[in-house]
C-alpha positions in Angstrom: 258.9 110.8 46.5 257.3 109.2 49.7 257.3 112.5 51.2 255.3 114.0 48.2 252.8 111.0 48.0 251.9 111.2 51.9 251.6 115.0 51.5 249.1 114.4 48.6 247.2 111.8 50.5 246.9 114.0 53.6 245.7 116.9 51.3 243.0 114.4 49.7 242.1 113.2 53.1 241.5 116.6 54.9 239.2 117.5 51.7 237.1 114.2 52.3 237.0 114.7 55.6 235.6 118.2 55.4 232.7 116.7 52.7 232.1 114.0 55.0 231.2 116.2 58.0 228.8 118.0 55.6 227.1 114.9 54.5 226.9 113.9 58.1 225.2 117.1 59.0 222.7 116.6 55.8 222.1 113.0 57.1 221.4 113.9 60.7 219.0 116.7 59.4 217.3 114.2 57.2 217.1 111.6 60.3 215.7 114.4 62.4 213.0 115.1 59.8 212.2 111.4 59.6 211.8 111.4 63.6 209.4 114.2 63.3 207.3 112.5 60.6 207.7 109.1 62.5 208.8 107.4 59.4 210.5 104.2 60.4 211.8 103.3 57.0 213.5 106.5 56.2 215.2 106.5 59.9 216.5 103.1 59.0 217.7 104.3 55.7 219.3 107.4 57.4 220.9 105.3 60.1 222.3 103.1 57.6 223.8 105.8 55.5 225.4 107.6 58.9 226.9 104.4 59.8 228.7 104.3 56.6 229.9 108.0 56.7 231.1 107.2 60.5 232.9 104.3 59.2 234.7 106.2 56.5 235.3 109.1 58.8 237.0 106.9 61.3 239.3 105.2 58.5 240.2 108.6 57.4 241.5 109.9 60.9 243.5 107.0 61.4 
């Protein structure tokens, strides 16, 4: 039973990591756009979301 649960967790984690990478790419593109527009508020918000995504990605990699 433990092997089955670990297998399911690993599969879910791998799927979530793929989604996180796409979200990271999107946020980086948004940050780049904010930098080009010199929009300080948008840059702060993007950096905050990027930090949350990075933390989640780090938890999944452990």
